[in-house]
C-alpha positions as CSV (number, residue, x, y, z in Angstrom):
1,M,-4.8,-40.9,-47.3
2,L,-4.1,-44.2,-45.8
3,F,-4.1,-45.2,-41.9
4,H,-0.9,-47.0,-42.4
5,R,1.2,-44.1,-44.3
6,V,3.3,-41.1,-43.0
7,D,1.1,-38.8,-44.6
8,F,-1.7,-39.7,-42.7
9,L,0.3,-39.8,-39.5
10,I,1.6,-36.0,-39.8
11,F,-2.3,-35.1,-41.0
12,F,-3.5,-36.8,-37.6
13,V,-0.7,-35.3,-35.3
14,V,-1.5,-31.6,-36.6
15,V,-5.5,-32.5,-36.2
16,W,-4.9,-33.7,-32.6
17,G,-2.3,-31.2,-31.6
18,S,-5.1,-28.8,-32.2
19,Y,-8.0,-30.7,-31.1
20,V,-7.0,-31.1,-27.5
21,C,-6.8,-27.6,-27.0
22,L,-10.2,-26.6,-27.9
23,G,-13.8,-26.5,-26.7
24,R,-16.5,-28.9,-27.9
25,R,-18.2,-26.8,-30.6
26,A,-14.5,-25.8,-31.9
27,Q,-13.6,-29.4,-31.8
28,N,-16.5,-30.5,-34.0
29,V,-15.6,-27.8,-36.4
30,L,-12.2,-28.9,-36.7
31,L,-13.0,-32.3,-36.9
32,L,-15.5,-31.7,-40.0
33,G,-13.1,-29.6,-41.6
34,A,-10.7,-32.5,-41.0
35,S,-13.0,-34.9,-42.3
36,L,-13.6,-33.0,-45.7
37,F,-9.9,-32.6,-46.1
38,F,-9.5,-36.3,-45.5
39,Y,-11.7,-37.4,-48.0
40,G,-10.9,-34.7,-50.4
41,S,-7.3,-35.9,-50.8
42,W,-8.9,-38.9,-52.8
43,N,-10.3,-36.9,-54.9
44,W,-12.0,-33.4,-54.4
45,K,-14.6,-33.9,-56.6
46,F,-16.3,-36.6,-54.6
47,L,-17.0,-34.0,-51.8
48,G,-20.1,-32.7,-53.5
49,L,-21.6,-36.0,-53.4
50,I,-21.1,-36.3,-49.4
51,A,-22.3,-32.8,-49.1
52,I,-25.4,-33.7,-51.0
53,S,-26.1,-36.8,-48.9
54,A,-25.6,-34.8,-45.5
55,V,-28.0,-31.8,-47.1
56,V,-30.5,-34.1,-48.0
57,D,-30.9,-36.3,-45.0
58,Y,-30.5,-33.0,-42.4
59,A,-33.7,-31.5,-44.2
60,A,-35.6,-34.8,-44.5
61,A,-35.1,-35.3,-40.8
62,L,-36.4,-32.0,-39.8
63,A,-39.3,-32.3,-42.4
64,I,-40.4,-35.7,-40.9
65,E,-40.4,-34.2,-37.6
66,R,-42.5,-31.1,-38.4
67,W,-44.8,-32.9,-40.8
68,P,-45.7,-36.1,-39.1
69,A,-48.9,-36.8,-41.3
70,R,-46.6,-36.5,-44.6
71,K,-43.5,-38.0,-43.2
72,R,-43.5,-40.7,-45.6
73,I,-42.8,-38.4,-48.5
74,P,-39.3,-36.8,-47.1
75,L,-38.3,-40.4,-46.2
76,V,-38.7,-41.4,-49.7
77,A,-37.0,-38.2,-50.8
78,S,-34.1,-39.4,-48.9
79,I,-33.8,-43.2,-50.1
80,V,-34.4,-42.2,-53.7
81,A,-31.6,-39.3,-53.4
82,N,-28.9,-41.6,-51.6
83,L,-29.8,-45.0,-53.3
84,G,-30.1,-42.8,-56.7
85,I,-26.4,-41.6,-56.3
86,L,-25.1,-45.2,-55.3
87,F,-26.8,-46.9,-58.3
88,T,-25.1,-44.1,-60.6
89,F,-22.0,-44.7,-59.6
90,K,-21.9,-48.4,-58.3
91,Y,-24.4,-50.3,-60.2
92,F,-25.5,-48.5,-63.3
93,N,-23.2,-50.0,-65.8
94,F,-23.6,-53.5,-63.9
95,F,-27.2,-53.6,-64.5
96,A,-27.2,-52.1,-68.0
97,E,-24.3,-54.5,-69.1
98,S,-26.7,-57.4,-67.2
99,V,-29.9,-56.6,-69.3
100,A,-28.0,-56.3,-72.7
101,A,-26.5,-59.6,-72.2
102,L,-30.0,-61.0,-71.5
103,L,-31.5,-59.8,-74.6
104,S,-28.6,-60.3,-76.6
105,G,-29.4,-64.2,-75.4
106,I,-32.7,-64.0,-77.2
107,G,-31.6,-62.7,-80.3
108,M,-31.8,-58.9,-79.6
109,E,-29.1,-56.3,-80.0
110,P,-29.5,-53.5,-77.5
111,D,-27.3,-50.8,-77.2
112,F,-27.3,-49.2,-73.7
113,P,-25.0,-46.6,-72.7
114,T,-22.8,-46.8,-70.0
115,L,-20.9,-44.3,-67.4
116,H,-17.5,-43.7,-67.2
117,V,-17.3,-42.9,-63.5
118,I,-15.1,-43.7,-60.6
119,L,-16.8,-45.3,-57.8
120,P,-16.0,-43.0,-55.1
121,V,-14.0,-44.2,-52.0
122,G,-16.5,-45.3,-49.3
123,L,-19.6,-44.5,-50.9
124,S,-21.5,-47.7,-49.7
125,F,-20.5,-47.2,-46.0
126,Y,-21.7,-43.4,-45.7
127,T,-24.8,-43.9,-47.9
128,F,-26.1,-46.8,-45.1
129,Q,-24.9,-44.8,-42.4
130,T,-26.8,-41.5,-43.2
131,M,-29.5,-43.2,-44.5
132,S,-30.0,-45.3,-41.1
133,Y,-30.4,-41.6,-39.5
134,T,-33.3,-40.6,-41.8
135,I,-35.0,-44.0,-41.3
136,D,-34.6,-43.8,-37.4
137,V,-36.2,-40.4,-37.4
138,Y,-39.0,-41.6,-39.3
139,R,-39.4,-44.7,-37.0
140,G,-39.4,-42.3,-33.9
141,R,-36.4,-44.0,-32.4
142,Q,-34.3,-40.8,-33.1
143,K,-34.7,-37.1,-32.8
144,A,-33.9,-34.8,-35.7
145,R,-30.9,-32.6,-35.3
146,R,-31.5,-28.9,-36.0
147,D,-27.8,-28.2,-35.9
148,F,-26.3,-29.1,-39.2
149,L,-22.7,-29.7,-37.9
150,T,-23.8,-32.2,-35.8
151,V,-25.3,-34.3,-39.2
152,G,-22.5,-33.3,-41.4
153,L,-19.8,-34.6,-38.9
154,F,-21.9,-37.9,-38.3
155,V,-21.9,-38.2,-42.0
156,C,-18.3,-37.7,-42.8
157,Y,-16.4,-38.5,-39.6
158,F,-13.0,-39.2,-41.0
159,P,-11.6,-42.2,-38.6
160,Q,-14.7,-44.6,-39.7
161,L,-15.7,-42.7,-43.1
162,V,-14.5,-45.0,-46.1
163,A,-14.7,-48.6,-44.4
164,G,-16.8,-48.3,-41.2
165,P,-17.9,-49.3,-38.6
166,V,-21.2,-48.6,-39.9
167,E,-22.6,-46.3,-37.1
168,R,-26.1,-45.6,-35.9
169,A,-27.0,-41.7,-35.3
170,R,-28.1,-42.7,-31.6
171,R,-24.6,-43.9,-30.7
172,L,-22.4,-41.4,-32.2
173,M,-24.4,-38.1,-32.4
174,P,-24.8,-37.8,-28.7
175,Q,-20.8,-38.1,-28.4
176,F,-20.9,-35.1,-30.9
177,E,-22.8,-33.2,-28.6
178,R,-21.3,-33.5,-25.2
179,A,-18.0,-32.3,-24.0
180,R,-15.6,-34.8,-24.6
181,S,-12.5,-35.4,-22.3
182,L,-9.4,-37.9,-22.5
183,D,-8.5,-40.0,-19.7
184,W,-5.8,-42.3,-19.3
185,S,-7.4,-45.5,-20.2
186,M,-8.6,-44.1,-23.5
187,I,-4.9,-42.8,-24.4
188,T,-3.6,-46.4,-23.6
189,N,-6.3,-48.4,-25.5
190,G,-6.4,-45.9,-28.3
191,F,-2.5,-46.6,-29.1
192,W,-3.0,-50.1,-28.4
193,F,-5.7,-50.6,-31.3
194,I,-3.7,-48.6,-33.6
195,A,-0.6,-50.6,-33.1
196,L,-2.6,-53.9,-33.0
197,G,-4.3,-52.5,-36.3
198,L,-1.1,-51.7,-38.3
199,F,0.4,-55.1,-37.2
200,K,-2.7,-56.9,-38.8
201,K,-2.6,-54.6,-41.9
202,I,1.0,-54.5,-42.5
203,A,2.5,-57.6,-41.1
204,I,-0.2,-60.1,-42.2
205,A,-2.6,-58.9,-44.7
206,D,-0.2,-57.2,-47.0
207,L,2.5,-59.8,-46.7
208,L,-0.3,-62.3,-48.4
209,V,-0.8,-59.9,-51.8
210,P,1.9,-60.8,-53.6
211,Q,1.2,-64.8,-53.1
212,I,-2.5,-64.3,-53.5
213,D,-3.1,-61.7,-56.7
214,P,-1.0,-63.7,-59.2
215,L,-2.6,-67.0,-58.6
216,F,-6.2,-65.7,-59.0
217,A,-5.1,-63.4,-62.1
218,N,-4.0,-66.9,-63.9
219,L,-5.9,-69.6,-62.3
220,G,-5.5,-71.9,-65.4
221,A,-2.0,-72.2,-64.6
222,A,-2.4,-73.0,-60.9
223,S,-2.5,-76.4,-59.2
224,L,-5.7,-77.3,-57.0
225,A,-3.5,-77.3,-53.8
226,G,-2.4,-73.8,-54.9
227,V,-6.1,-72.4,-55.4
228,A,-7.0,-74.0,-52.1
229,V,-4.5,-72.6,-49.9
230,A,-4.9,-69.2,-52.0
231,T,-8.6,-69.0,-51.3
232,F,-8.2,-70.0,-47.4
233,A,-5.0,-67.2,-47.3
234,F,-7.6,-64.6,-48.9
235,G,-9.8,-65.1,-46.2
236,V,-7.0,-64.8,-43.5
237,Q,-5.8,-61.5,-45.5
238,L,-9.5,-60.0,-45.9
239,Y,-10.1,-60.6,-42.0
240,A,-6.6,-59.2,-41.1
241,D,-7.1,-56.3,-43.6
242,F,-10.7,-55.3,-42.6
243,S,-10.5,-56.0,-38.9
244,G,-7.3,-54.0,-38.9
245,Y,-8.4,-50.8,-40.3
246,S,-11.5,-51.1,-37.5
247,D,-8.9,-51.6,-35.0
248,M,-7.2,-48.2,-36.4
249,A,-10.7,-46.5,-36.6
250,I,-11.4,-47.3,-32.9
251,G,-8.0,-46.3,-31.6
252,L,-8.0,-42.9,-33.6
253,S,-11.3,-42.3,-32.2
254,L,-10.3,-43.1,-28.6
255,L,-7.6,-40.4,-29.3
256,L,-10.4,-38.1,-29.7
257,G,-12.6,-39.1,-27.0
258,I,-15.2,-40.7,-29.2
259,R,-15.9,-44.3,-28.9
260,L,-17.0,-46.3,-31.9
261,S,-18.9,-49.6,-32.3
262,R,-17.1,-52.9,-32.5
263,N,-16.8,-54.4,-35.8
264,F,-15.4,-57.8,-35.4
265,R,-15.7,-60.7,-32.7
266,Q,-13.3,-63.2,-33.6
267,P,-15.0,-64.4,-36.4
268,L,-12.5,-66.5,-38.5
269,F,-11.8,-69.2,-36.0
270,F,-14.1,-69.1,-33.2
271,A,-17.6,-68.9,-34.9
272,R,-19.7,-72.1,-33.9
273,S,-21.9,-71.9,-36.9
274,F,-22.5,-70.0,-40.0
275,T,-25.1,-67.7,-38.3
276,D,-22.6,-67.1,-35.4
277,F,-20.3,-66.1,-37.8
278,W,-22.3,-63.3,-39.4
279,Q,-22.9,-62.3,-35.7
280,R,-19.2,-61.9,-35.3
281,W,-17.8,-60.5,-39.0
282,H,-18.8,-57.0,-39.8
283,I,-21.3,-56.5,-37.3
284,T,-22.3,-53.2,-38.0
285,M,-23.1,-53.8,-41.6
286,T,-24.9,-57.0,-40.7
287,G,-26.9,-55.5,-38.2
288,W,-27.8,-52.3,-40.5
289,F,-29.1,-55.5,-43.0
290,R,-31.0,-57.0,-40.2
291,D,-32.6,-53.9,-39.1
292,Y,-33.2,-52.1,-42.3
293,V,-33.8,-54.9,-45.1
294,Y,-34.6,-58.2,-42.9
295,G,-36.8,-57.0,-40.3
296,P,-39.3,-55.1,-42.8
297,L,-39.3,-57.9,-45.2
298,R,-39.4,-60.7,-42.6
299,G,-42.5,-58.9,-40.8
300,A,-43.8,-60.3,-37.6
301,S,-42.9,-63.9,-38.8
302,S,-39.9,-65.5,-37.3
303,A,-39.9,-68.5,-39.3
304,G,-41.9,-69.9,-42.6
305,A,-41.5,-69.0,-46.0
306,R,-41.5,-65.2,-45.6
307,A,-38.7,-65.4,-43.3
308,T,-37.0,-67.8,-45.2
309,L,-37.2,-65.6,-48.3
310,A,-36.1,-62.5,-46.4
311,L,-33.2,-64.1,-45.5
312,V,-32.0,-65.2,-48.7
313,V,-32.9,-61.7,-50.2
314,M,-30.9,-60.2,-47.3
315,F,-27.8,-61.9,-48.2
316,T,-28.1,-61.6,-51.7
317,L,-28.2,-57.6,-51.3
318,V,-25.3,-58.2,-48.7
319,G,-23.5,-59.6,-51.7
320,L,-24.3,-57.0,-54.2
321,W,-23.3,-54.2,-51.6
322,H,-19.7,-55.8,-51.7
323,G,-19.5,-55.4,-55.6
324,A,-21.6,-54.7,-58.6
325,D,-20.8,-58.4,-60.2
326,W,-22.5,-61.6,-60.6
327,T,-19.6,-63.3,-58.2
328,F,-20.7,-61.0,-55.1
329,V,-24.6,-61.8,-55.7
330,I,-23.9,-65.7,-56.1
331,W,-21.8,-65.4,-53.0
332,G,-24.1,-63.5,-51.1
333,G,-27.2,-66.0,-52.0
334,A,-25.0,-68.7,-51.3
335,Q,-24.1,-67.5,-47.8
336,G,-28.0,-67.3,-47.4
337,L,-28.4,-70.9,-48.1
338,L,-25.8,-71.9,-45.7
339,L,-27.7,-70.0,-43.0
340,L,-30.9,-71.7,-44.0
341,L,-29.0,-74.9,-43.7
342,D,-27.5,-73.9,-40.6
343,R,-30.9,-73.4,-39.2
344,A,-31.6,-76.6,-40.3
345,V,-29.0,-78.4,-38.2
346,I,-27.2,-79.8,-40.9
347,F,-24.1,-78.0,-40.7
348,R,-24.0,-77.6,-36.7
349,L,-21.4,-79.4,-34.6
350,P,-22.7,-81.3,-31.7
351,Q,-23.2,-79.4,-28.8
352,A,-21.4,-80.7,-25.8
353,R,-21.8,-79.8,-22.2
354,T,-18.6,-77.9,-21.5
355,D,-19.3,-75.8,-18.7
356,R,-17.4,-77.3,-16.5
357,W,-14.3,-78.2,-18.7
358,P,-11.1,-76.2,-18.2
359,G,-10.8,-73.0,-19.4
360,P,-7.9,-73.9,-22.3
361,L,-10.0,-77.1,-23.1
362,R,-13.3,-75.3,-23.8
363,L,-10.7,-72.7,-25.9
364,A,-9.2,-75.5,-28.1
365,L,-13.1,-76.6,-28.8
366,A,-14.1,-73.5,-29.8
367,F,-11.2,-73.3,-32.1
368,L,-11.7,-76.5,-33.6
369,R,-15.5,-75.8,-34.3
370,G,-14.9,-72.4,-35.8
371,M,-11.9,-73.8,-37.9
372,S,-14.7,-76.4,-39.6
373,V,-16.8,-73.5,-40.2
374,S,-13.9,-71.2,-41.5
375,L,-13.3,-74.1,-43.8
376,L,-16.8,-74.5,-45.3
377,L,-17.0,-70.7,-45.6
378,T,-13.4,-70.3,-47.6
379,A,-15.3,-72.7,-50.4
380,V,-17.6,-70.3,-50.9
381,L,-15.1,-67.5,-50.5
382,F,-13.8,-68.5,-53.9
383,L,-16.6,-66.6,-55.7
384,F,-16.0,-63.5,-53.4
385,R,-12.4,-63.3,-54.8
386,L,-13.0,-64.3,-58.7
387,E,-12.7,-61.2,-61.3
388,S,-15.6,-62.5,-63.4
389,L,-17.7,-65.4,-63.9
390,S,-17.4,-65.3,-67.7
391,D,-14.1,-67.1,-67.9
392,L,-14.6,-69.7,-64.8
393,P,-15.2,-72.7,-67.1
394,D,-11.8,-72.3,-69.1
395,E,-9.9,-71.4,-65.8
396,L,-10.8,-74.3,-63.8
397,A,-10.5,-76.6,-66.7
398,G,-6.9,-75.8,-66.8
399,L,-6.1,-76.6,-63.0
400,S,-3.6,-79.1,-62.7
401,S,-4.0,-81.9,-60.2
402,W,-2.9,-81.8,-56.5
403,E,1.0,-81.1,-56.6
404,D,3.3,-79.6,-54.3
405,L,2.8,-75.9,-53.2
406,P,4.5,-73.2,-55.0
407,S,8.1,-72.2,-53.5
408,S,6.5,-68.9,-53.0
409,W,4.1,-70.2,-50.7
410,K,6.9,-72.1,-48.7
411,E,9.0,-68.9,-48.2
412,L,5.9,-67.5,-46.4
413,F,6.5,-70.0,-43.6
414,P,7.9,-67.7,-41.0
415,W,4.9,-65.4,-41.5
416,L,3.0,-68.2,-39.4
417,N,4.7,-66.4,-36.3
418,A,2.8,-63.3,-36.8
419,L,-0.5,-65.1,-37.6
420,V,-0.2,-67.5,-34.4
421,L,0.3,-64.3,-32.6
422,F,-2.8,-63.0,-34.3
423,L,-5.1,-66.1,-33.3
424,G,-3.4,-65.9,-29.5
425,I,-4.7,-62.3,-29.3
426,D,-8.2,-63.7,-30.7
427,A,-8.0,-66.4,-28.2
428,V,-7.8,-63.9,-25.3
429,S,-10.7,-61.9,-26.3
430,E,-12.4,-65.1,-26.8
431,R,-11.6,-66.2,-23.3
432,K,-12.4,-62.7,-21.8
433,R,-15.3,-62.2,-23.8
434,T,-14.5,-58.7,-24.8
435,Q,-12.1,-57.0,-27.1
436,A,-8.1,-57.9,-25.6
437,L,-7.1,-54.7,-24.0
438,P,-3.5,-53.7,-22.8
439,E,-4.8,-54.5,-19.3
440,H,-5.6,-58.4,-20.2
441,Y,-1.9,-58.7,-20.2
442,P,1.1,-58.4,-17.3
443,M,3.6,-55.5,-17.9
444,V,5.9,-57.6,-19.3
445,A,3.7,-59.3,-22.1
446,R,2.5,-55.9,-23.0
447,F,5.4,-54.7,-23.4
448,L,7.0,-57.7,-25.5
449,L,3.7,-57.7,-27.6
450,Y,4.6,-54.0,-28.5
451,L,7.8,-54.7,-29.4
452,Y,6.8,-57.3,-31.6
453,F,4.2,-55.3,-33.1
454,A,6.8,-53.1,-34.3
455,L,9.6,-55.4,-35.3
456,A,7.0,-57.3,-37.4
457,V,6.1,-54.2,-39.1
458,L,9.5,-52.9,-39.8
459,S,10.6,-56.4,-41.3
460,A,7.1,-56.3,-43.4
461,G,8.7,-53.5,-45.0
462,G,7.2,-50.5,-42.8
463,F,4.9,-48.1,-44.2
464,T,3.2,-49.7,-47.3
465,D,1.2,-48.5,-50.4
466,D,-1.3,-51.2,-50.3
467,P,-5.0,-49.7,-50.1
468,Y,-7.5,-51.4,-47.5
469,V,-9.4,-54.3,-49.5
470,Y,-13.0,-52.7,-48.3
471,F,-12.2,-49.5,-49.8
472,Q,-13.3,-50.7,-53.5
473,F,-16.8,-51.7,-51.6
């Protein structure tokens, strides 16, 4: 089920109508059952994998607390079990084919088996989330839960199950353990985030798919201008699609009396540097890698060769997390190098004393800085969007010169109205230094925004079947 389809709407209305009539314990039972039904609707066979992750980490956390002198054994068992599942379904074929290609290059003819398996939806997200629980118990930052219902719900809570935010146990579990009540602000903010997410997904991201996909599928016949615009448009699509999902996850959770972490903070046009961009983009995933990969690799050193190597390794793994292909690995490594250059101040824009500048002027400067960062990041994003590196030389050789944009792109100019509104909402969030909420707008402006959201979604085709981009990761 997709958040922007009618079947999910029916599902959520039924769940919510029952949820508000129940006590805390019964609400948790309902949410767990609804989450399993939601995930099973993709493929019921994958329920066994998520059950294994929940049971393993539930038992591992209890073992860590019960036998502290041997707590490393259950921790290693948890990590091996979770990463083993992730490796088998997502990375086995990639590494087998890569090793085979390497051995073929030196004259050997290996015959490695490959697995014919389907990648379970959201596997990377819930694997990292459940691993963080066990690691935090091992570090003494989190108490092990003896109520399996709490742990199971933490692992498979349906609003953020398949594409995040990647929550921490210390934030989400206490909300499952206490009584929840809805107030008017949670309801209004919940509907606001749902409407905003639908607008981003349907009226912005999905309208770009027919323009972008055919061009990248046939790069050799494209113009340089078309590729440049398509790559930048893919960045906009990716941001609108993923942040739209996160907004809807936050909104749905608010209607259930649960608060999820913020996952985006106006990254595309307001980031002041590459470092700032990664502090704004997919915040929960970046934070996970910072705490559980970069921190241990870096150690106590905040600079020097070890910290440099830790940063490059972290972002190479970030790339690999996104997909089992060398395009993602190279993209991740390139991000790490950009951050090193960023630390060396090569790509930083000059800092100016703007404290006394008028608010609109400061905002305009922030936008210009962010636009510069976004354009540089777009060049690297080209690697992210490629299907494979093998045919890249031939495809690039076939690119024609800087010709006019295809007519299909010219037909999208009315879509710019929605994009301008999207950026306007981001500008309000940037100025308020928080997520833009209904209360930040006058009553008339609020009504007009809701009306525009509805009309934009309907004019774009209403409920669509286009999946979210990050479902494939």
